[in-house]
PLY file of the C-alpha trace (Angstrom):
ply
format ascii 1.0
element vertex 714
property float x
property float y
property float z
element edge 713
property int vertex1
property int vertex2
end_header
65.07 121.63 77.99
65.00 121.04 81.74
63.59 117.87 83.40
63.27 116.58 87.19
63.86 113.33 87.71
63.54 110.28 90.49
67.16 108.62 90.86
67.47 107.11 94.46
68.33 103.62 93.41
68.76 101.49 90.41
65.69 99.93 89.65
65.78 95.81 90.33
66.35 95.12 86.87
68.14 92.04 85.38
69.11 90.16 82.40
68.75 86.43 81.85
72.32 85.40 80.49
73.26 82.34 79.49
76.65 81.02 79.78
78.09 77.80 77.37
81.57 76.01 77.39
82.51 72.88 75.61
85.58 71.41 78.14
88.55 69.88 76.22
88.38 67.20 78.43
85.96 65.31 80.48
85.15 67.51 83.45
82.59 65.71 85.84
81.60 69.06 87.25
81.61 72.67 85.98
80.75 75.80 87.27
80.88 79.51 86.76
82.39 82.19 88.70
82.09 86.09 88.94
81.65 88.72 89.97
78.29 88.63 89.70
78.21 85.75 92.21
80.76 86.56 94.52
83.24 84.30 93.12
81.71 81.18 94.59
82.77 77.91 93.23
80.30 76.24 93.96
77.02 77.95 93.10
76.33 78.08 89.54
76.31 74.49 88.07
76.48 74.09 84.29
74.15 71.53 83.20
76.13 68.88 80.00
74.11 68.02 77.18
73.98 65.82 75.19
76.30 67.62 72.75
79.16 67.97 75.12
78.28 71.74 76.63
77.83 72.55 79.62
75.36 75.66 79.56
73.51 77.49 82.47
70.84 80.66 82.20
71.64 83.02 85.36
69.43 86.40 85.72
72.63 89.47 86.51
71.91 92.79 87.15
73.50 95.45 84.65
77.07 96.25 84.93
80.24 94.87 83.78
81.94 91.95 85.65
85.04 89.74 85.46
84.46 86.02 85.66
85.59 82.07 84.78
84.72 79.12 83.51
85.88 76.26 86.77
86.22 72.45 86.01
85.51 70.01 89.12
86.30 73.00 91.36
90.15 73.65 90.74
90.71 74.14 86.84
90.17 77.82 85.73
89.04 78.17 82.12
88.54 81.23 79.86
85.21 81.86 78.34
86.09 82.28 74.61
82.88 83.84 73.93
83.55 86.52 75.72
87.00 86.84 75.23
87.33 90.67 75.92
89.63 90.11 79.24
89.68 91.34 82.51
92.65 90.45 84.56
94.60 87.07 82.54
92.65 83.99 82.67
89.51 86.09 82.82
86.69 86.70 80.74
84.71 90.12 80.80
80.63 90.19 80.99
79.15 93.97 79.85
74.99 93.90 81.04
73.02 96.74 79.83
69.83 98.34 81.30
67.51 96.80 78.72
66.38 100.98 77.80
70.19 101.43 76.83
69.76 99.76 73.43
66.91 102.46 72.45
69.73 104.76 71.26
73.29 104.95 71.24
75.09 107.48 73.87
76.98 110.28 72.89
78.02 113.37 73.98
76.45 116.31 72.75
73.50 114.56 71.07
70.95 116.02 73.72
70.18 113.89 75.25
70.29 112.44 79.16
69.82 108.35 79.44
67.57 108.11 82.68
68.30 104.29 83.07
72.03 105.09 83.94
71.47 107.59 86.58
71.72 106.69 90.04
72.42 108.22 93.68
72.19 106.31 96.64
71.63 108.12 99.30
74.00 106.88 102.16
77.47 105.85 102.90
77.71 104.71 99.25
77.45 107.65 97.58
77.64 109.81 100.07
81.40 111.16 102.42
81.27 113.52 105.14
84.68 115.00 104.43
85.36 116.71 107.45
83.26 119.03 109.25
81.79 121.28 106.66
82.62 119.36 103.60
81.13 116.62 102.21
81.59 114.72 98.88
78.73 113.43 96.50
78.63 110.73 94.15
76.33 110.50 90.79
76.35 107.62 88.05
75.17 108.53 84.83
75.88 106.22 81.01
79.15 106.34 79.64
79.81 108.75 77.38
76.37 110.09 77.90
76.65 113.06 79.62
78.81 116.79 78.69
78.47 117.90 82.82
77.26 117.94 86.31
76.71 119.97 89.34
75.48 119.21 93.18
73.15 121.76 94.32
74.01 122.49 97.75
74.66 125.67 99.79
72.76 127.57 97.70
75.09 126.99 95.06
76.32 124.97 92.30
79.82 122.83 92.78
80.99 120.85 89.89
81.12 117.54 89.39
84.29 115.42 87.40
84.21 112.00 86.45
86.15 109.79 88.63
85.95 106.53 86.73
83.91 104.31 84.11
83.72 100.94 83.27
82.82 101.54 79.80
78.96 101.05 81.07
78.77 103.53 83.22
80.93 106.56 84.58
80.86 107.88 87.90
80.95 111.70 89.10
82.23 112.95 92.25
81.91 116.58 93.24
82.53 118.48 96.55
80.39 120.86 98.45
81.20 122.76 101.25
78.92 125.03 104.01
77.55 125.54 107.45
74.62 122.91 108.53
73.93 119.82 110.40
71.29 119.37 108.00
71.70 119.55 103.79
69.34 119.57 101.46
70.80 118.96 97.72
69.89 117.77 94.11
71.87 117.21 91.09
71.95 119.12 88.12
73.09 116.91 84.38
73.70 118.31 81.52
73.68 116.90 77.22
73.59 119.90 74.57
70.67 121.76 75.45
68.98 118.93 77.71
69.71 119.19 81.23
67.83 116.84 84.11
67.45 117.66 87.52
68.08 114.41 89.59
66.66 114.33 93.21
64.24 112.69 95.33
60.75 112.53 94.41
60.62 115.72 93.43
62.16 117.05 96.67
65.87 117.28 97.62
67.63 114.51 98.94
69.12 115.26 102.73
72.48 114.11 104.43
72.31 114.66 108.44
75.62 115.07 110.01
74.36 112.64 112.47
74.12 109.65 109.99
77.70 110.36 109.45
80.05 111.02 112.40
83.64 111.74 111.58
86.13 109.10 112.52
88.71 109.93 114.71
91.71 107.49 114.57
94.13 106.89 117.25
96.35 109.84 118.41
99.62 107.05 117.84
99.40 106.39 113.93
100.27 109.85 113.15
104.32 108.63 113.75
103.28 104.32 113.11
105.30 102.59 111.29
104.57 98.95 110.98
106.49 95.43 109.70
103.56 92.33 108.95
104.74 89.10 110.21
103.66 85.95 108.77
103.50 83.96 111.64
104.86 79.95 110.19
107.94 81.75 107.69
109.45 84.20 110.04
111.39 82.20 112.47
111.59 78.71 113.74
112.64 79.65 117.29
110.86 76.27 119.20
111.04 73.06 116.97
110.03 71.07 119.80
106.40 73.13 118.59
106.53 72.17 115.18
103.88 69.82 113.67
104.44 66.21 112.31
105.42 66.74 109.23
107.28 70.51 109.14
108.53 71.26 106.15
112.55 72.06 105.72
113.32 75.65 106.21
113.48 77.84 103.35
112.56 74.93 100.81
110.24 75.82 98.29
106.49 77.81 99.68
104.04 75.66 98.75
99.80 76.17 99.50
99.11 73.34 102.57
102.61 72.90 104.42
104.05 73.81 107.67
107.58 75.47 108.13
107.44 75.52 112.17
107.70 79.53 113.05
106.40 80.36 116.01
105.79 83.27 118.54
109.71 82.15 120.13
111.34 83.13 117.15
109.56 86.05 116.52
111.21 86.64 120.14
114.83 85.62 118.78
114.15 88.65 116.30
112.78 91.51 118.27
116.95 93.36 117.93
115.67 92.89 113.75
112.32 95.16 114.64
114.45 97.55 116.77
117.11 97.96 114.53
114.39 98.42 111.90
113.18 101.03 114.02
108.90 100.33 113.76
106.75 100.71 115.93
104.07 98.27 115.49
103.55 94.53 114.52
100.79 92.97 112.21
100.62 90.26 112.89
98.81 87.06 110.88
96.62 85.15 112.33
97.85 83.19 116.05
94.60 81.01 116.36
94.40 77.65 116.48
93.43 76.11 113.33
93.88 73.34 111.12
96.27 75.36 108.37
99.60 77.01 108.52
97.98 80.10 107.28
95.23 79.98 110.33
92.07 81.91 108.40
90.11 78.83 109.32
89.94 79.13 113.32
88.57 76.52 115.46
88.67 79.03 118.31
89.82 82.43 119.15
90.39 82.07 122.95
93.78 80.96 123.04
97.31 80.86 120.63
97.92 78.01 118.62
99.85 75.54 120.06
102.58 74.91 117.34
103.24 78.83 117.76
103.16 78.36 121.27
101.94 79.01 124.45
99.18 81.85 125.91
102.50 82.84 128.01
104.64 83.08 125.58
101.78 85.63 123.38
101.76 87.62 126.58
105.75 87.57 127.03
106.02 89.13 123.58
103.75 91.86 124.25
105.43 92.63 126.78
108.66 92.57 125.57
107.68 94.54 122.18
106.27 97.05 124.70
109.66 97.77 126.44
110.48 98.69 122.58
107.63 100.68 121.83
106.17 98.50 119.12
102.75 98.01 119.79
101.05 94.74 118.49
97.64 94.21 116.20
96.50 91.07 115.60
94.59 89.57 112.86
90.93 88.78 113.01
89.28 86.45 111.12
85.81 87.63 111.55
84.15 86.19 108.49
84.17 82.73 108.67
85.63 79.76 110.59
86.31 76.64 110.65
84.39 73.07 110.40
85.88 72.30 113.30
84.95 75.38 115.14
82.71 74.57 118.12
79.70 76.16 116.98
79.63 74.87 113.32
80.91 70.82 114.63
77.65 70.59 116.81
75.36 72.06 113.84
76.71 69.02 111.97
76.65 66.76 114.72
72.47 68.05 116.05
71.42 69.30 112.31
68.44 71.55 112.87
68.57 70.67 117.19
71.52 72.65 117.38
72.18 75.57 119.47
74.10 77.28 117.06
71.06 76.83 113.80
71.52 80.16 113.83
75.17 80.82 113.25
75.84 79.91 109.63
73.58 79.81 106.93
71.90 76.38 106.58
70.69 75.43 103.00
69.90 71.80 103.60
70.44 69.32 106.21
72.46 67.30 106.50
75.43 69.21 106.51
78.60 68.50 104.25
81.94 69.18 104.37
83.17 68.36 100.79
84.94 70.52 97.90
81.69 72.02 95.83
78.92 71.40 98.79
76.15 73.09 98.33
74.35 73.08 102.12
75.93 75.60 103.95
77.15 78.88 102.64
80.82 79.16 102.84
83.14 81.91 101.34
84.10 82.01 98.12
82.15 78.68 98.35
84.69 76.77 99.76
83.36 73.67 102.03
86.23 75.01 104.50
85.37 78.50 105.38
81.61 78.03 106.27
80.59 81.68 106.65
79.56 83.10 110.05
76.14 85.13 110.07
77.47 88.01 111.47
74.28 89.80 111.44
72.91 87.63 114.52
73.16 89.11 117.19
74.09 86.45 119.35
77.01 85.73 117.04
77.92 89.50 116.98
78.08 89.42 120.76
80.63 87.05 121.27
83.06 88.04 118.23
82.68 91.64 120.50
83.39 89.85 123.87
86.26 88.11 121.48
87.92 91.55 120.54
87.41 92.53 123.21
89.29 90.34 125.41
92.54 90.46 123.24
92.81 94.61 123.65
91.43 94.50 127.99
93.24 91.69 128.57
96.16 91.02 126.78
97.37 93.98 125.83
96.56 94.06 121.76
96.40 97.09 120.50
93.86 96.66 117.50
92.44 94.39 114.80
93.03 93.72 111.17
89.89 93.05 110.41
89.75 90.19 107.72
87.92 89.85 104.52
85.70 93.00 106.35
83.46 93.76 103.04
82.42 90.82 103.14
80.60 91.35 107.11
77.64 91.92 107.80
78.04 96.32 108.63
75.98 95.84 111.75
79.26 93.37 113.63
81.73 96.56 112.96
79.12 98.75 114.57
78.50 97.14 117.81
82.49 95.50 117.82
83.56 99.51 117.57
81.19 99.39 120.61
82.73 96.87 122.68
86.61 97.45 121.76
86.67 101.35 121.95
85.42 100.18 125.34
87.83 98.28 126.35
90.09 100.24 124.77
89.31 104.02 123.13
93.02 103.57 121.72
92.66 100.66 120.12
92.46 100.12 116.24
90.32 98.87 114.24
91.47 98.16 110.37
89.46 97.10 107.75
90.66 94.51 105.15
89.27 96.01 101.47
90.86 95.84 98.50
88.57 98.57 96.47
87.07 101.77 97.71
87.09 101.65 101.53
85.07 104.65 102.19
81.32 103.08 103.13
83.13 101.85 106.26
85.07 104.83 107.63
81.95 106.61 107.91
82.39 106.99 112.24
80.73 104.40 113.01
82.46 100.95 112.05
86.76 101.07 111.36
89.62 103.67 112.02
90.82 103.15 108.20
91.64 100.88 105.66
94.22 98.89 103.91
95.22 101.22 101.36
94.82 99.21 98.35
93.94 101.91 95.73
97.29 103.93 97.01
99.30 100.76 96.57
97.92 99.75 93.08
98.41 103.69 91.58
102.43 104.06 93.87
103.21 100.18 91.73
101.45 101.59 88.33
103.28 104.77 88.58
106.73 104.08 90.01
106.79 99.93 89.58
105.22 99.21 86.09
105.34 102.74 84.83
102.23 101.98 83.07
100.73 105.61 84.05
102.49 109.11 84.08
102.50 111.77 86.54
99.71 113.12 85.71
97.43 110.13 85.97
99.20 109.19 89.28
98.65 113.06 90.86
94.77 112.42 89.48
94.47 109.05 91.20
96.35 109.95 94.61
93.73 113.52 94.71
90.70 110.87 94.38
91.94 108.80 96.84
92.55 111.63 99.87
88.62 112.66 98.26
86.80 109.30 98.68
88.24 108.72 102.37
87.17 111.45 105.51
90.48 114.19 106.05
90.97 112.91 109.02
91.24 109.08 108.28
93.89 109.91 105.19
96.77 110.59 107.65
95.89 106.41 109.66
95.19 104.67 106.23
97.54 101.18 106.35
99.95 102.38 103.44
101.31 99.16 101.55
103.91 97.77 98.75
103.06 94.27 99.16
101.28 91.66 101.64
100.92 87.96 102.25
98.29 88.45 99.71
100.67 89.79 96.75
103.45 89.33 94.71
106.95 90.82 96.44
107.76 94.31 96.04
111.37 93.24 94.69
109.57 90.61 92.24
106.90 93.42 90.79
109.92 95.52 89.79
111.91 92.78 88.10
114.95 93.26 90.39
115.56 96.85 89.45
116.78 98.58 92.27
115.71 102.07 91.40
111.63 101.51 91.41
112.11 99.87 94.75
113.38 102.74 96.07
111.22 104.81 94.76
108.43 103.10 95.81
109.79 103.25 100.08
110.25 106.75 99.44
107.33 107.48 98.34
105.30 104.97 101.11
107.54 106.63 103.79
106.76 109.83 102.90
103.16 110.56 102.23
100.51 110.42 104.21
99.34 107.03 106.34
100.81 104.85 108.09
103.76 102.56 106.31
103.45 98.98 106.78
106.77 96.75 105.31
106.02 93.11 104.78
108.77 90.93 106.75
111.42 90.41 104.27
111.25 93.38 101.32
113.32 95.41 103.50
115.93 93.06 102.95
115.62 92.58 99.26
113.17 89.19 99.44
111.37 87.94 96.32
108.13 85.67 95.57
105.26 85.87 93.24
101.80 85.42 93.98
100.89 83.11 97.36
102.08 81.05 97.97
105.86 82.38 96.84
104.96 85.60 98.76
104.76 83.54 101.21
108.44 82.07 101.40
110.38 81.37 104.74
112.32 84.37 105.76
116.20 84.09 105.51
117.81 84.54 108.24
121.29 83.85 106.95
120.98 86.59 104.97
123.24 85.73 101.80
120.91 87.14 100.00
120.37 90.39 101.91
120.12 93.69 99.83
122.34 95.17 103.03
122.24 98.53 101.45
118.43 98.56 100.68
118.36 97.07 104.43
120.59 100.68 105.39
117.70 102.40 102.86
114.92 101.15 105.16
116.46 102.08 108.27
117.28 105.88 107.22
113.66 106.10 106.14
111.74 104.89 109.03
114.28 107.09 110.77
113.61 110.20 109.03
109.87 109.92 109.09
109.65 108.98 113.21
112.10 112.39 113.69
109.75 114.60 111.35
107.01 116.53 111.91
106.56 117.01 108.49
106.86 113.26 107.47
104.51 112.25 110.43
101.44 114.66 110.65
102.16 117.73 107.63
99.62 118.87 104.93
100.01 117.25 101.87
100.58 119.46 98.39
101.63 118.18 95.64
104.18 120.71 93.88
105.52 119.37 90.36
103.89 117.33 88.13
106.06 116.93 85.10
105.08 114.36 82.07
107.46 115.48 79.59
110.86 115.40 82.12
109.28 111.77 84.29
109.40 114.13 87.37
106.98 114.19 90.51
107.19 116.04 93.64
105.60 116.71 96.77
105.67 119.06 99.86
104.57 117.81 103.47
104.75 121.22 105.58
104.12 121.61 109.01
104.14 125.19 110.78
108.02 124.25 112.05
109.36 122.96 108.61
108.86 122.33 105.52
109.29 118.70 103.55
109.95 118.68 99.87
109.99 115.07 98.36
111.63 114.41 94.67
111.42 111.68 92.16
112.66 111.73 88.87
111.66 108.41 86.74
112.82 110.65 83.48
116.06 109.26 81.67
117.39 112.38 82.35
118.63 114.41 85.55
116.58 117.02 86.99
117.75 119.71 88.91
115.96 122.30 91.56
116.84 125.18 92.92
115.60 127.09 96.79
115.59 129.96 97.35
116.69 130.21 101.35
115.39 133.85 102.67
116.29 132.36 106.61
117.23 128.52 108.01
118.72 126.03 106.23
118.12 122.12 105.42
117.65 120.04 108.29
118.12 116.52 107.00
118.64 115.34 103.28
117.39 111.45 102.38
118.43 110.51 98.62
118.97 108.09 95.64
120.50 108.76 92.93
120.99 112.17 94.13
122.33 114.93 96.20
121.76 118.47 97.75
124.31 121.64 98.16
124.28 124.99 98.33
124.85 126.47 94.20
127.79 126.63 93.67
129.87 125.87 96.40
129.29 122.08 97.30
132.01 122.02 100.54
129.20 124.23 102.02
127.89 122.93 105.06
125.58 125.76 106.67
123.44 127.75 104.36
122.82 132.24 104.72
119.74 133.58 103.62
119.65 135.00 100.18
121.98 132.09 99.33
120.09 128.81 97.55
120.03 124.98 97.56
120.32 122.75 94.33
118.63 119.70 94.37
119.80 117.32 91.82
118.40 113.67 90.51
120.20 111.65 88.27
117.29 109.10 85.85
116.10 106.59 88.89
116.81 109.08 91.54
114.28 110.39 94.71
115.38 112.72 97.54
113.49 113.87 100.62
114.80 117.51 102.01
113.32 119.09 105.28
114.01 122.64 105.30
113.65 124.70 108.95
113.64 128.27 106.91
110.67 130.76 106.07
109.70 128.73 103.84
106.73 128.69 101.06
105.55 130.24 98.39
109.14 130.51 97.06
109.91 126.86 97.24
106.71 125.91 95.14
107.51 128.77 92.54
110.98 126.94 92.51
109.43 123.20 92.33
106.79 123.89 89.59
108.93 126.49 87.69
105.97 129.29 87.73
104.88 131.33 90.32
102.39 128.68 92.61
98.58 129.03 93.53
97.46 128.77 97.10
95.91 125.90 98.16
91.96 126.72 98.17
90.23 125.33 101.21
87.20 123.96 99.42
85.46 123.10 96.47
87.88 121.48 93.54
91.71 121.53 94.17
94.36 123.03 91.98
98.02 122.47 92.02
101.00 124.17 90.62
101.83 121.72 88.01
103.80 122.07 84.67
102.13 121.57 81.17
0 1
1 2
2 3
3 4
4 5
5 6
6 7
7 8
8 9
9 10
10 11
11 12
12 13
13 14
14 15
15 16
16 17
17 18
18 19
19 20
20 21
21 22
22 23
23 24
24 25
25 26
26 27
27 28
28 29
29 30
30 31
31 32
32 33
33 34
34 35
35 36
36 37
37 38
38 39
39 40
40 41
41 42
42 43
43 44
44 45
45 46
46 47
47 48
48 49
49 50
50 51
51 52
52 53
53 54
54 55
55 56
56 57
57 58
58 59
59 60
60 61
61 62
62 63
63 64
64 65
65 66
66 67
67 68
68 69
69 70
70 71
71 72
72 73
73 74
74 75
75 76
76 77
77 78
78 79
79 80
80 81
81 82
82 83
83 84
84 85
85 86
86 87
87 88
88 89
89 90
90 91
91 92
92 93
93 94
94 95
95 96
96 97
97 98
98 99
99 100
100 101
101 102
102 103
103 104
104 105
105 106
106 107
107 108
108 109
109 110
110 111
111 112
112 113
113 114
114 115
115 116
116 117
117 118
118 119
119 120
120 121
121 122
122 123
123 124
124 125
125 126
126 127
127 128
128 129
129 130
130 131
131 132
132 133
133 134
134 135
135 136
136 137
137 138
138 139
139 140
140 141
141 142
142 143
143 144
144 145
145 146
146 147
147 148
148 149
149 150
150 151
151 152
152 153
153 154
154 155
155 156
156 157
157 158
158 159
159 160
160 161
161 162
162 163
163 164
164 165
165 166
166 167
167 168
168 169
169 170
170 171
171 172
172 173
173 174
174 175
175 176
176 177
177 178
178 179
179 180
180 181
181 182
182 183
183 184
184 185
185 186
186 187
187 188
188 189
189 190
190 191
191 192
192 193
193 194
194 195
195 196
196 197
197 198
198 199
199 200
200 201
201 202
202 203
203 204
204 205
205 206
206 207
207 208
208 209
209 210
210 211
211 212
212 213
213 214
214 215
215 216
216 217
217 218
218 219
219 220
220 221
221 222
222 223
223 224
224 225
225 226
226 227
227 228
228 229
229 230
230 231
231 232
232 233
233 234
234 235
235 236
236 237
237 238
238 239
239 240
240 241
241 242
242 243
243 244
244 245
245 246
246 247
247 248
248 249
249 250
250 251
251 252
252 253
253 254
254 255
255 256
256 257
257 258
258 259
259 260
260 261
261 262
262 263
263 264
264 265
265 266
266 267
267 268
268 269
269 270
270 271
271 272
272 273
273 274
274 275
275 276
276 277
277 278
278 279
279 280
280 281
281 282
282 283
283 284
284 285
285 286
286 287
287 288
288 289
289 290
290 291
291 292
292 293
293 294
294 295
295 296
296 297
297 298
298 299
299 300
300 301
301 302
302 303
303 304
304 305
305 306
306 307
307 308
308 309
309 310
310 311
311 312
312 313
313 314
314 315
315 316
316 317
317 318
318 319
319 320
320 321
321 322
322 323
323 324
324 325
325 326
326 327
327 328
328 329
329 330
330 331
331 332
332 333
333 334
334 335
335 336
336 337
337 338
338 339
339 340
340 341
341 342
342 343
343 344
344 345
345 346
346 347
347 348
348 349
349 350
350 351
351 352
352 353
353 354
354 355
355 356
356 357
357 358
358 359
359 360
360 361
361 362
362 363
363 364
364 365
365 366
366 367
367 368
368 369
369 370
370 371
371 372
372 373
373 374
374 375
375 376
376 377
377 378
378 379
379 380
380 381
381 382
382 383
383 384
384 385
385 386
386 387
387 388
388 389
389 390
390 391
391 392
392 393
393 394
394 395
395 396
396 397
397 398
398 399
399 400
400 401
401 402
402 403
403 404
404 405
405 406
406 407
407 408
408 409
409 410
410 411
411 412
412 413
413 414
414 415
415 416
416 417
417 418
418 419
419 420
420 421
421 422
422 423
423 424
424 425
425 426
426 427
427 428
428 429
429 430
430 431
431 432
432 433
433 434
434 435
435 436
436 437
437 438
438 439
439 440
440 441
441 442
442 443
443 444
444 445
445 446
446 447
447 448
448 449
449 450
450 451
451 452
452 453
453 454
454 455
455 456
456 457
457 458
458 459
459 460
460 461
461 462
462 463
463 464
464 465
465 466
466 467
467 468
468 469
469 470
470 471
471 472
472 473
473 474
474 475
475 476
476 477
477 478
478 479
479 480
480 481
481 482
482 483
483 484
484 485
485 486
486 487
487 488
488 489
489 490
490 491
491 492
492 493
493 494
494 495
495 496
496 497
497 498
498 499
499 500
500 501
501 502
502 503
503 504
504 505
505 506
506 507
507 508
508 509
509 510
510 511
511 512
512 513
513 514
514 515
515 516
516 517
517 518
518 519
519 520
520 521
521 522
522 523
523 524
524 525
525 526
526 527
527 528
528 529
529 530
530 531
531 532
532 533
533 534
534 535
535 536
536 537
537 538
538 539
539 540
540 541
541 542
542 543
543 544
544 545
545 546
546 547
547 548
548 549
549 550
550 551
551 552
552 553
553 554
554 555
555 556
556 557
557 558
558 559
559 560
560 561
561 562
562 563
563 564
564 565
565 566
566 567
567 568
568 569
569 570
570 571
571 572
572 573
573 574
574 575
575 576
576 577
577 578
578 579
579 580
580 581
581 582
582 583
583 584
584 585
585 586
586 587
587 588
588 589
589 590
590 591
591 592
592 593
593 594
594 595
595 596
596 597
597 598
598 599
599 600
600 601
601 602
602 603
603 604
604 605
605 606
606 607
607 608
608 609
609 610
610 611
611 612
612 613
613 614
614 615
615 616
616 617
617 618
618 619
619 620
620 621
621 622
622 623
623 624
624 625
625 626
626 627
627 628
628 629
629 630
630 631
631 632
632 633
633 634
634 635
635 636
636 637
637 638
638 639
639 640
640 641
641 642
642 643
643 644
644 645
645 646
646 647
647 648
648 649
649 650
650 651
651 652
652 653
653 654
654 655
655 656
656 657
657 658
658 659
659 660
660 661
661 662
662 663
663 664
664 665
665 666
666 667
667 668
668 669
669 670
670 671
671 672
672 673
673 674
674 675
675 676
676 677
677 678
678 679
679 680
680 681
681 682
682 683
683 684
684 685
685 686
686 687
687 688
688 689
689 690
690 691
691 692
692 693
693 694
694 695
695 696
696 697
697 698
698 699
699 700
700 701
701 702
702 703
703 704
704 705
705 706
706 707
707 708
708 709
709 710
710 711
711 712
712 713
């Protein structure tokens, strides 16, 4: 049976959901905070009944949501009525479409649930991967269909299931062919039932002009960044310390200043030089009432507690002489209540010239916890949200961003809370910043899938948090196996446009996350494996200050400890390992710009390996997460080993450990003990022989189009 179905957007259906909470104490206010309301701490308030139970009824669109109750705007409490936890301390709410109640889902039963089908014909559900290849997405009900294809370029392209939240599944498929205009439809099936998904009887249409390809700055290809949280890195000038200032190195807290400044950073440039980094990512430096400076009061000058504008300009010049570029943290989503526009709005009310710079719910504005007079980021009163869809606000912020690039030598911006901002601001800011410097970098902060903003008209790349999650799950927590790790990496690569992958910021930690050493429980093998992977995988690696010497730290604010410059607690072996990784990456074209190919995925042995390849060299990167030694041998036709960096491993010519050179016809052996990892760079005529050696069987050549397969051990 073949049926046609329109599935362009989800229906604007909502369900009534009642939340009930009985506190153990006597709070004066209770709110429900979750993904369904943007984690706003003050928006959805519960009312207290005579029985002491607090309740509220909300209309919520179908989906799966994490949430919690918040007592007195500060104490998080999970909902015992919905014990299915998301993250620790959260509850999980599942809101199915009403139509799901008509029949259960089941593969092979010959039913396709129409209410579960959705395709959004735009950046959310289609990606222009390169000049000839597109990636298309389709949503179905979970456990409802047996298969799906996308029909384009005169053929059927298979789709694979890439994820599920238990309510819906996401299917993704690649299609390649010529043409600037691409008509396409989908077909899904279950049993004998086949359903065509189209646009009201006509194909969907993808136009290349609506999805311009991103061309990231060329200098990112060899970049290695170092991230500094200014208040906690180094205090070089006690004369500009705030009053009070916390003792350097004392326990990090949520409010205290510790006196880190530009002078301190300037005095520690030898550390950055010796590490070998080429970029400095600075957390906010603009005036602000808080140590973190994510609530700016202005954008035109440096916070005096960090130093002067001249101090900053001198720092940029000194870094430039070392070959290090500076990227600033741009907080363009929200401001401090003391920002000039919001202050004017508070004073003049509806008569303020800045009436439309913020979303006002009612006058007078009240800057207090739990307020509901203006829109604030996550409901926090100290973070009023700018109207970034307002052309006047956009023009102001465009001038800020372009000015620091044009006049102050800044190489780009990390865009804070970038998925919260109206996309039209990023489009206008991209035009302004690129006019100031075509090679300026626009880096978006988003914790999930970044592809909607990487369509050529907004950001150059993004902080690669999905990649971080996969790396930590495999190397650090070891909660997934090699096959799942490879699958997740491939899904990330195929979601991001091809040219963007080498420009993604690959991070293992930041000011918002627990530190790598702490997550690894102090296990040196896990730390080094994760670091070696970070520095050999396509993308731009970034080191969060102190991770190179093994600093510890849990969640915020513990991850923002003061840098230890005494050095007594430094892991000097790890520091040298990090320096060697940076030098190897900078010195080898295969690691800077080579193609990527998975070469071994061995679940039983716990081994994983991949290749990076250019026309002049090949890098083999291998990991042993198993409990037994692992060995690979590579036949050499000509040339030899150019470089080797190993942890718990060694490379040598077979049966002759003392021999330095490698002759044609001989074999190179790579040995890794449990917990070991290594990168070996060859300069031979090398290809299928190495792949076969890694995989343990003949290797399949990579395919340019369509679903890609890798030589993987069963």
